[in-house]
MIDOSE-1310 file (N, C-alpha, C; in nm, 2 decimals, decimal comma, always signed):
residues 161
menr	-1,18/+1,83/+0,87/-1,13/+1,70/+0,83/-0,98/+1,73/+0,98; -1,01/+1,59/+1,02/-0,95/+1,58/+1,09/-0,80/+1,56/+1,12; -0,67/+1,53/+1,16/-0,56/+1,54/+1,07/-0,51/+1,37/+1,17; -0,60/+1,25/+1,13/-0,60/+1,11/+1,18/-0,50/+1,10/+1,09
llvv	-0,43/+0,98/+1,11/-0,40/+0,90/+1,04/-0,40/+0,74/+1,01; -0,48/+0,72/+0,89/-0,48/+0,59/+0,80/-0,37/+0,48/+0,75; -0,33/+0,39/+0,78/-0,26/+0,29/+0,73/-0,34/+0,16/+0,63; -0,33/+0,15/+0,51/-0,39/+0,14/+0,43/-0,30/-0,01/+0,37
yftw	-0,41/-0,10/+0,41/-0,22/-0,23/+0,31/-0,31/-0,33/+0,22; -0,20/-0,38/+0,18/-0,27/-0,49/+0,10/-0,11/-0,61/+0,08; -0,21/-0,71/+0,09/-0,12/-0,82/+0,13/-0,08/-0,92/+0,13; +0,02/-1,04/+0,03/-0,08/-1,20/-0,05/+0,05/-1,26/+0,11
sgts	+0,17/-1,25/+0,11/+0,26/-1,29/+0,17/+0,30/-1,28/+0,35; +0,22/-1,20/+0,36/+0,24/-1,11/+0,47/+0,31/-1,04/+0,54; +0,41/-0,99/+0,50/+0,49/-0,92/+0,49/+0,44/-0,69/+0,48; +0,34/-0,73/+0,41/+0,31/-0,59/+0,45/+0,24/-0,57/+0,51
kvia	+0,12/-0,68/+0,58/+0,11/-0,66/+0,70/+0,15/-0,68/+0,83; +0,30/-0,70/+0,86/+0,39/-0,71/+0,91/+0,44/-0,53/+0,93; +0,46/-0,42/+0,83/+0,51/-0,33/+0,81/+0,38/-0,23/+0,88; +0,29/-0,26/+0,83/+0,18/-0,23/+0,87/+0,11/-0,19/+0,98
erik	+0,12/-0,32/+1,04/+0,08/-0,35/+1,17/+0,20/-0,21/+1,30; +0,32/-0,31/+1,26/+0,44/-0,17/+1,31/+0,39/-0,03/+1,31; +0,35/+0,00/+1,24/+0,37/+0,16/+1,14/+0,17/+0,17/+1,20; +0,07/+0,13/+1,25/-0,04/+0,14/+1,35/+0,05/+0,19/+1,47
neln	+0,09/+0,06/+1,50/+0,12/+0,08/+1,65/+0,19/+0,20/+1,69; +0,28/+0,23/+1,59/+0,42/+0,33/+1,64/+0,30/+0,45/+1,70; +0,20/+0,47/+1,57/+0,18/+0,62/+1,49/+0,00/+0,68/+1,58; -0,02/+0,47/+1,65/-0,18/+0,51/+1,68/-0,28/+0,51/+1,61
adif	-0,22/+0,47/+1,47/-0,32/+0,49/+1,36/-0,46/+0,39/+1,34; -0,50/+0,42/+1,26/-0,65/+0,31/+1,25/-0,58/+0,25/+1,11; -0,62/+0,15/+1,07/-0,59/+0,07/+1,02/-0,66/-0,03/+0,86; -0,67/-0,02/+0,78/-0,76/-0,12/+0,74/-0,70/-0,17/+0,60
qiea	-0,76/-0,33/+0,58/-0,67/-0,40/+0,50/-0,77/-0,42/+0,39; -0,66/-0,43/+0,23/-0,75/-0,39/+0,12/-0,73/-0,57/+0,08; -0,84/-0,64/+0,07/-0,90/-0,75/+0,01/-0,98/-0,82/-0,14; -0,91/-0,84/-0,19/-1,01/-0,88/-0,30/-1,11/-0,98/-0,26
vkiy	-1,17/-1,00/-0,33/-1,28/-1,09/-0,30/-1,22/-1,27/-0,42; -1,13/-1,21/-0,47/-1,10/-1,33/-0,53/-0,99/-1,39/-0,50; -0,95/-1,49/-0,46/-0,86/-1,54/-0,34/-0,71/-1,55/-0,45; -0,58/-1,53/-0,39/-0,50/-1,53/-0,50/-0,49/-1,67/-0,48
pdky	-0,36/-1,81/-0,60/-0,35/-1,89/-0,51/-0,21/-1,88/-0,43; -0,18/-1,97/-0,33/-0,10/-1,99/-0,23/+0,07/-1,97/-0,27; +0,08/-2,04/-0,42/+0,22/-2,08/-0,47/+0,28/-1,97/-0,54; +0,38/-1,93/-0,56/+0,44/-1,81/-0,59/+0,40/-1,75/-0,75
iacv	+0,45/-1,90/-0,78/+0,44/-1,87/-0,95/+0,28/-1,87/-0,99; +0,22/-1,95/-0,96/+0,05/-1,89/-0,95/+0,03/-1,78/-0,90; +0,06/-1,70/-0,83/+0,01/-1,59/-0,85/+0,07/-1,49/-0,89; +0,16/-1,49/-0,94/+0,28/-1,42/-1,04/+0,22/-1,46/-1,15
aqag	+0,15/-1,53/-1,17/+0,07/-1,59/-1,33/-0,08/-1,51/-1,35; -0,09/-1,53/-1,20/-0,27/-1,44/-1,17/-0,26/-1,31/-1,20; -0,12/-1,21/-1,14/-0,13/-1,11/-1,13/-0,11/-1,02/-1,25; -0,02/-1,16/-1,32/+0,03/-1,06/-1,46/-0,07/-1,04/-1,57
mekl	-0,15/-1,19/-1,52/-0,33/-1,13/-1,59/-0,42/-1,04/-1,60; -0,44/-1,01/-1,48/-0,46/-0,92/-1,41/-0,43/-0,76/-1,42; -0,25/-0,77/-1,46/-0,22/-0,67/-1,50/-0,28/-0,61/-1,67; -0,26/-0,76/-1,76/-0,26/-0,71/-1,84/-0,40/-0,72/-1,91
kker	-0,50/-0,71/-1,86/-0,63/-0,69/-1,88/-0,67/-0,58/-1,77; -0,59/-0,47/-1,71/-0,61/-0,42/-1,65/-0,75/-0,43/-1,57; -0,73/-0,52/-1,48/-0,84/-0,60/-1,43/-0,83/-0,50/-1,29; -0,97/-0,46/-1,25/-0,98/-0,37/-1,09/-1,08/-0,51/-1,03
pqlk	-1,02/-0,59/-0,94/-1,13/-0,70/-0,89/-1,18/-0,62/-0,76; -1,33/-0,72/-0,75/-1,39/-0,65/-0,62/-1,32/-0,69/-0,51; -1,39/-0,57/-0,41/-1,30/-0,57/-0,26/-1,37/-0,62/-0,12; -1,36/-0,72/-0,08/-1,46/-0,79/+0,06/-1,50/-0,67/+0,11
rele	-1,48/-0,57/+0,13/-1,53/-0,47/+0,20/-1,50/-0,32/+0,13; -1,54/-0,20/+0,24/-1,53/-0,08/+0,19/-1,46/+0,02/+0,33; -1,39/+0,09/+0,26/-1,37/+0,20/+0,36/-1,47/+0,29/+0,36; -1,55/+0,33/+0,50/-1,65/+0,43/+0,52/-1,60/+0,56/+0,54
nise	-1,53/+0,59/+0,61/-1,51/+0,72/+0,58/-1,32/+0,78/+0,58; -1,32/+0,78/+0,44/-1,22/+0,83/+0,40/-1,16/+1,01/+0,42; -1,29/+1,06/+0,46/-1,29/+1,20/+0,50/-1,18/+1,24/+0,61; -1,24/+1,12/+0,71/-1,14/+1,16/+0,85/-0,99/+1,19/+0,84
ykkv	-0,94/+1,15/+0,74/-0,82/+1,15/+0,74/-0,75/+1,23/+0,63; -0,61/+1,28/+0,68/-0,52/+1,40/+0,62/-0,41/+1,32/+0,56; -0,35/+1,22/+0,65/-0,26/+1,16/+0,58/-0,27/+0,99/+0,60; -0,25/+0,92/+0,47/-0,25/+0,73/+0,48/-0,13/+0,74/+0,43
vlvf	-0,09/+0,62/+0,50/+0,03/+0,55/+0,47/-0,02/+0,38/+0,39; +0,06/+0,37/+0,28/-0,01/+0,29/+0,15/+0,09/+0,22/+0,12; +0,06/+0,03/+0,23/+0,20/-0,02/+0,23/+0,14/-0,14/+0,12; +0,22/-0,17/+0,01/+0,17/-0,29/-0,08/+0,29/-0,36/-0,09
pnww	+0,27/-0,48/-0,18/+0,38/-0,57/-0,23/+0,39/-0,52/-0,41; +0,55/-0,48/-0,46/+0,53/-0,45/-0,60/+0,50/-0,55/-0,68; +0,41/-0,52/-0,76/+0,35/-0,70/-0,86/+0,36/-0,65/-0,98; +0,44/-0,68/-1,07/+0,46/-0,66/-1,22/+0,53/-0,51/-1,25
gtlp	+0,61/-0,44/-1,14/+0,61/-0,34/-1,15/+0,51/-0,20/-1,16; +0,46/-0,27/-1,07/+0,32/-0,14/-1,07/+0,27/-0,20/-0,92; +0,12/-0,15/-0,90/+0,10/-0,16/-0,74/-0,01/-0,28/-0,80; -0,03/-0,41/-0,68/-0,13/-0,49/-0,74/-0,28/-0,46/-0,78
mpvf	-0,35/-0,55/-0,87/-0,50/-0,46/-0,91/-0,58/-0,42/-0,76; -0,62/-0,50/-0,69/-0,67/-0,47/-0,56/-0,61/-0,33/-0,52; -0,53/-0,31/-0,51/-0,47/-0,13/-0,43/-0,51/-0,04/-0,55; -0,55/-0,11/-0,70/-0,59/-0,01/-0,80/-0,71/+0,04/-0,78
tfme	-0,79/-0,07/-0,77/-0,92/-0,06/-0,72/-0,98/+0,04/-0,63; -0,90/-0,03/-0,49/-0,91/+0,11/-0,34/-0,82/+0,25/-0,39; -0,79/+0,25/-0,43/-0,72/+0,39/-0,51/-0,78/+0,50/-0,57; -0,91/+0,44/-0,70/-0,99/+0,45/-0,75/-1,11/+0,49/-0,70
kydf	-1,12/+0,39/-0,64/-1,25/+0,42/-0,52/-1,29/+0,55/-0,44; -1,16/+0,64/-0,46/-1,21/+0,75/-0,30/-1,14/+0,82/-0,35; -1,16/+0,97/-0,29/-1,13/+1,07/-0,36/-1,01/+1,10/-0,25; -0,91/+1,11/-0,32/-0,80/+1,14/-0,17/-0,69/+1,30/-0,22
kdkv	-0,80/+1,35/-0,28/-0,78/+1,51/-0,27/-0,71/+1,61/-0,15; -0,65/+1,65/-0,15/-0,53/+1,69/-0,09/-0,52/+1,60/+0,05; -0,51/+1,51/+0,01/-0,42/+1,40/+0,13/-0,26/+1,38/+0,08; -0,22/+1,37/+0,19/-0,10/+1,32/+0,19/-0,10/+1,16/+0,16
ilpi	+0,00/+1,12/+0,13/-0,04/+0,95/+0,08/+0,11/+0,93/+0,08; +0,16/+0,89/+0,15/+0,34/+0,80/+0,18/+0,33/+0,66/+0,16; +0,37/+0,61/-0,02/+0,39/+0,45/+0,01/+0,47/+0,42/+0,01; +0,46/+0,32/+0,03/+0,57/+0,15/+0,14/+0,54/+0,05/+0,01
cmhg	+0,67/+0,04/-0,03/+0,67/-0,10/-0,17/+0,76/-0,20/-0,11; +0,73/-0,27/-0,07/+0,74/-0,39/-0,08/+0,79/-0,53/-0,16; +0,88/-0,59/-0,13/+0,98/-0,63/-0,30/+1,03/-0,68/-0,25; +1,13/-0,79/-0,39/+1,18/-0,89/-0,39/+1,31/-0,85/-0,51
gggl	+1,30/-0,76/-0,50/+1,47/-0,69/-0,53/+1,38/-0,56/-0,68; +1,30/-0,57/-0,71/+1,25/-0,47/-0,79/+1,22/-0,31/-0,75; +1,24/-0,26/-0,62/+1,23/-0,17/-0,52/+1,07/-0,11/-0,61; +1,07/+0,01/-0,61/+0,96/+0,10/-0,65/+0,90/+0,08/-0,80
tnti	+0,96/+0,02/-0,89/+0,94/+0,06/-1,06/+0,90/+0,20/-1,05; +0,73/+0,12/-1,11/+0,65/+0,22/-1,19/+0,51/+0,25/-1,03; +0,57/+0,18/-0,92/+0,48/+0,23/-0,87/+0,40/+0,41/-0,79; +0,50/+0,45/-0,80/+0,45/+0,54/-0,75/+0,43/+0,69/-0,87
kdlk	+0,50/+0,65/-1,02/+0,39/+0,74/-1,09/+0,26/+0,66/-1,11; +0,25/+0,60/-1,09/+0,09/+0,50/-1,14/+0,01/+0,54/-1,05; +0,07/+0,57/-0,90/-0,01/+0,65/-0,79/-0,04/+0,74/-0,80; +0,06/+0,86/-0,87/+0,07/+0,97/-0,89/-0,07/+1,03/-1,06
kicp	-0,06/+0,90/-1,10/-0,16/+0,88/-1,25/-0,30/+0,87/-1,19; -0,32/+0,75/-1,10/-0,48/+0,78/-1,00/-0,52/+0,84/-0,90; -0,38/+0,89/-0,82/-0,42/+1,03/-0,74/-0,39/+1,18/-0,71; -0,42/+1,23/-0,89/-0,36/+1,33/-0,90/-0,37/+1,49/-0,82
dadi	-0,49/+1,45/-0,79/-0,49/+1,57/-0,69/-0,46/+1,54/-0,54; -0,32/+1,46/-0,52/-0,29/+1,38/-0,36/-0,17/+1,45/-0,33; -0,09/+1,48/-0,28/+0,02/+1,52/-0,22/+0,08/+1,34/-0,15; +0,13/+1,31/-0,33/+0,23/+1,16/-0,29/+0,37/+1,17/-0,27
legi	+0,43/+1,15/-0,11/+0,58/+1,17/-0,09/+0,62/+1,06/-0,15; +0,80/+1,08/-0,15/+0,86/+1,02/-0,19/+0,88/+0,85/-0,12; +0,83/+0,78/-0,24/+0,82/+0,66/-0,20/+0,91/+0,57/-0,11; +0,90/+0,42/+0,01/+1,00/+0,36/+0,04/+0,99/+0,24/+0,00
aikk	+1,10/+0,19/-0,03/+1,14/+0,04/-0,06/+1,18/-0,03/+0,02; +1,09/-0,12/+0,10/+1,10/-0,24/+0,16/+1,15/-0,38/+0,13; +1,28/-0,47/+0,10/+1,29/-0,55/+0,09/+1,22/-0,65/+0,17; +1,11/-0,79/+0,09/+1,10/-0,87/+0,16/+1,16/-0,93/+0,28
qdad	+1,29/-0,94/+0,26/+1,36/-1,03/+0,33/+1,39/-0,93/+0,45; +1,36/-0,80/+0,48/+1,38/-0,67/+0,55/+1,25/-0,71/+0,66; +1,16/-0,71/+0,62/+1,06/-0,66/+0,67/+0,98/-0,70/+0,79; +1,11/-0,76/+0,92/+1,08/-0,81/+1,03/+1,23/-0,75/+1,10
seka	+1,31/-0,67/+1,02/+1,47/-0,67/+1,11/+1,49/-0,53/+1,14; +1,55/-0,46/+1,19/+1,67/-0,35/+1,26/+1,66/-0,26/+1,13; +1,69/-0,31/+0,97/+1,67/-0,21/+0,90/+1,53/-0,13/+0,91; +1,42/-0,22/+0,89/+1,28/-0,22/+0,89/+1,23/-0,13/+0,95
keii	+1,28/-0,17/+1,13/+1,25/-0,07/+1,19/+1,33/+0,09/+1,19; +1,43/+0,08/+1,14/+1,48/+0,20/+1,12/+1,40/+0,27/+1,02; +1,37/+0,19/+0,92/+1,27/+0,33/+0,80/+1,20/+0,36/+0,91; +1,07/+0,25/+0,99/+0,95/+0,30/+1,03/+1,03/+0,44/+1,11
knli	+1,14/+0,40/+1,13/+1,10/+0,57/+1,28/+1,15/+0,66/+1,19; +1,21/+0,69/+1,06/+1,27/+0,76/+1,00/+1,10/+0,82/+0,97; +1,00/+0,73/+0,91/+0,90/+0,70/+0,83/+0,77/+0,82/+0,97; +0,82/+0,82/+1,09/+0,75/+0,85/+1,19/+0,74/+1,01/+1,16
evln	+0,91/+0,99/+1,15/+0,92/+1,14/+1,14/+0,87/+1,24/+1,03; +0,88/+1,19/+0,91/+0,84/+1,25/+0,85/+0,69/+1,30/+0,88; +0,59/+1,19/+0,89/+0,43/+1,20/+0,96/+0,44/+1,30/+0,98; +0,51/+1,34/+1,11/+0,51/+1,42/+1,23/+0,51/+1,55/+1,20
k	+0,57/+1,59/+1,05/+0,62/+1,67/+1,00/+0,50/+1,81/+1,00
């Protein structure tokens, strides 16, 4: 297994993409976007309602495409929004599909005030054989700020260890 880095992200509003692309560029990493076949509403309240129903039903939405080669990566940065106190259901679909045994996963949670909530606990349940690092929470409004740039700089130091 090579020591390549993969940045995987799911976004609804675009903030996770901003962070994921910045990490990709800083670390010369590969990048993969998790995209559900089902379209999420553009309006915030409608999206929240749909995400809440998916969580209640423990849905695993079908994804538009698959990652071909998870075995090539030792480290994975996972960027996602906090939806209803956990990972969005499309992220569950993705994480449950692949073998993350012996991989290092660094979760980065975008949020509007909820922080990490249950995201790390839930990630550890679905990837018990992975080394899941302490998660990083970034407020949505800080995605393009100096604070986010500083977080990413520290992240780079952690991943280069």
